[in-house]
N, C-alpha and C positions, 0 to 999 in steps of 0.2 A: 175444854174445847177452845176457850178464848183466853189468850194471854194478853194482858194490857198493863202497861207501866206508865202511869200518868202522874205519879206523886210529885215529880220534879218538873212537870210540864208548865205549871203556872196557868193563869187565866188566858182564854183565847178571846180574840176580838170578833164578835158577831159571827161565830163559826158556821159554815155550811159544809155538809158532807157531800162529796162527789164520788159516785160509784160507777165503775165500768168493769164488766166481766166478760172474759173470753167464753164463747159458746154460741148458742142459737142466735143471739142478737148482737153479734160482733163480726158480721160479714166483712171480709177483707181486712180484719183487724183495725178498722177505722175508729171504732169507739174506744178501745183500750189504748190505741196509739194517742188519741186526742187527750185522754185522761193522763197518760204518762207525761205528755208534754206540758200539762198544767202543773205538774209536780216535779220540777227539775231536781235531779239527784243532789245537786250542791245546796239546795235549800230545804230538802225534805228530811224530817226526823221520824224514824220508825218508832211507833209507840206500842205496836201490838200485832198479833196475827191470829188467824183461826187455824187450829190443828186440822190438817187435811184428812186424818185417818177415818173419822166417822162419816165423811161426806162423799167419798169417791169410790167408784169401781175402778180399781187400778189396772184392770184389763182393758179399760177404755181410755183413761187418762193416765198413761204409764209414766212412772217416775223415770228420771234420767240418771245414768251413772256418769260421773265426770272425775277428772283428776284436778285437784286443787293446786295452788301455787307451790306446794311442797310435794307434788306428784303422789298425793295420797288419794285413793279412790273414795268418793263421797256420793251419796244419793241425793238428788235434787227432787223433792216432792212438790206437787202442785201448791203454789203459794197464794195465800190471801193475806195481804199485808196492809196495815193501816199506817199511813204517814200523815204527819202534820206539816203544812207549809205555811210559814208565817210571812208577814210583810207583803202579801199579794193585794195591792190596792187597799181598800178600807176594811178588809176582813181577813181572817185566817181560814185555811181550808183543811178539812179532814178528808183524806183521799184513800179510797179502797180500790185497788186493782187486784183482781183475782181471777179464778177460774170457776165458771158456773158448776155448782156441785151436782152430783147424780142422785144423792140420797139426803134424807132428813132436811128438806128445804125449810120447813117451819123453824127448826132449830137453828139453821144457818141464818135465817132472817132475824131471829131473836138475838143472835150474836151482834148483828149490825145495829139493831135497835139499842142494845145495851151500850155500845160504844157511842152512838149518837146521844143517848141520854146522859151518860157519864160526862161527856164533853160539852153538854148543853148546846148541841147543834140546833140552829133555828130552823133549818130545813134540810132536805136531802134532794140532790139533783142526780138523776141517773141518765146515762147516755147509752145509745145503742146504734147499730147500723144494720139495716135489713135489705134483702134483695127486693127490688121493686122495678116496675116498668118505667124506668127513667133513662134518658139519653146521657151518654158520657160527655156530650158536647155542650152541656149547659151546667151552670153552677148548681151543685147538689142542693136539693131542698131539705131544710131541717123542719120537722114537724114537732110540735110540743103538745103535751096533755098533762092533766093533773086530776087526781081523784078528789081534790078539795074544791067544792063548788064556789066558795068565796074567792079562792085564788084563780080559778078558771075565769070568773067574771072580771077580776082585776087585770088579768093579763090578756084577756081576749082570746084565750085558747080553749080547746075542748076538753071535756071529760071523756075517759075511755069508753067506747061503745063496742069494742071488739068482744066477740064471744068465740071461744074455741081453745085449743091447746095453748099453753103459755109457757114462759120460761121463769127463771129465778127472779128476774126483775119484776115480772107481773105479780109474783107472790110477795115480793118485798114491798111494792107500792101499795098493795092491799093491806099489809100489816102496818105500814106507816099510817094509812088512813084510819085504821082501827084505834090507834093510840093518839090520833090527832096531831101528828107531826106533818107539817106541809111538805109536799114533794112535787117535783116537776120531772117529767120524762122527756128528754130530747132524743130524737131519732133521725138519722140521715139515711137517705135512700141510696143504695148501691145498684148500678145497672145489673140486672139479673143475667144478662148475656156475657158479663165480664166478671163473674163471681170469683174466678180463680186467680185474679190479679190484685195488686195493691191499688188503693185509691187515695192518694195524698190530697186530691181536691176535696174529697169528703171529709178528711181529717181537718183541713183548713176551715171548711164550713162549720163543722161542729165546734172547733176551737174558737171561731169568731163569736158564735152564739153563747158559748160558755163564758167567754171573757166579759160579754156585756151583761149576761144574767147574773154572774157572780160579782161583777164590779171589780175585776182583776185585769191586769194587762195581758195582752196576747204574748205568748212566749217569743222571745227574740232568738232567731236561729241563723242570723246573718245570710238570709236568702236560701238556706238549705231546702226548706219546704217548697219554695217557689220553683227551685230547680227540679225537685222530685215531681212536681205537678207537670212541668213542661215535658219531662222525660216520659211520664206515664201517658200523657196525651198523644205523643208520637206513637208509642206502642199500641195504645187502644185504637187510634185511627188506622194503623196498619192492619190490625186484626179485623176490623170492620170492612175495610176496603177490599180485602181478599175474599169477601163473601157477598155476592150481589143481593141475595135475599135479605141478609142481615143489614146491608146498607139501606135498603128500602124500608125495613122495619125501623131503623134508627130515625129516618126522616119522619115517619109517622109519630114516633115518640116525641120528636122535637116539636111538631105541631101541637100535640096534646099538652106538652109542658108549657108552651108559650101561652096557652089558653088559661091554665089554672095556676100559674106560678104566683100571681099576686095574692091569692086567697089562702095560701098554705099556712102562714104564721105571721104575726106582727114582725116588724123589722127588729133586728137585733138590738138597736138603740132603744126602741120603745119597750121591748120585752124586759131589758135590764132595768130601766127606770121604774117600770110598773112593779117588778118583783121587789126592788128595794123599798118602794113605797109600801107594799103589802107587809114586808117584814117590819118596817118602822111602825106601822099602825098596830101591829100585833105584838110588838116587843114589850116585855115587862120592864118598865123604867126602873 
């Protein structure tokens, strides 16, 4: 189920695994877009993938038929690909971008743990985006949590207290805790009244926190993301302005946001410095 080719990879520098999955916790595609941007194609080396066949109901996640460059018909199956990105700040990244599976979640999680163990990853960072009661007119809040009590104290973030249905990331974080591999979950809120649109501002917020936590540079896109943010803001403003009740609701969300914004998570700078200190203190010299 797991194909991994690392014989010629060589040692990695303080590697951390970054995980983003399309599915329940990828509203607006913000999470997987942020992860994709942290692993630019010109710097990523694919080292493995998870066979999709045991993990999906293909009546729900249907494969795509396409014509390749030679006009030959090929089937594109749901992909779960592991890439290595070197030379990102002071560490190398192991990146998984995939599709949340429908079946055999524990086995899927074990595939991820095997890769993390084989490559001696020091920690795993997962990202998600969820529909929340937040206004589109404010900077999206990024909240963080960890199942590791020591890491929670070091970073000044909480341990998960949610009880109820979960997704693959919830299963993965529990499995990581059971084997003692530190993990952090970062989640950005998406305005629930605009779930059907893209949210580049949320991508930028996740990207900024990831860059600081991982100690890697923010991807350079020559202002492309800033332009997308401006265009999305115009579209979202128009959608709200055309609905009087929605406009009133957004003003209520803005007032609530302004009251609680400061307590959501440590600043990105502080979070990154504290995470690096935690890894240094626990690193086997």
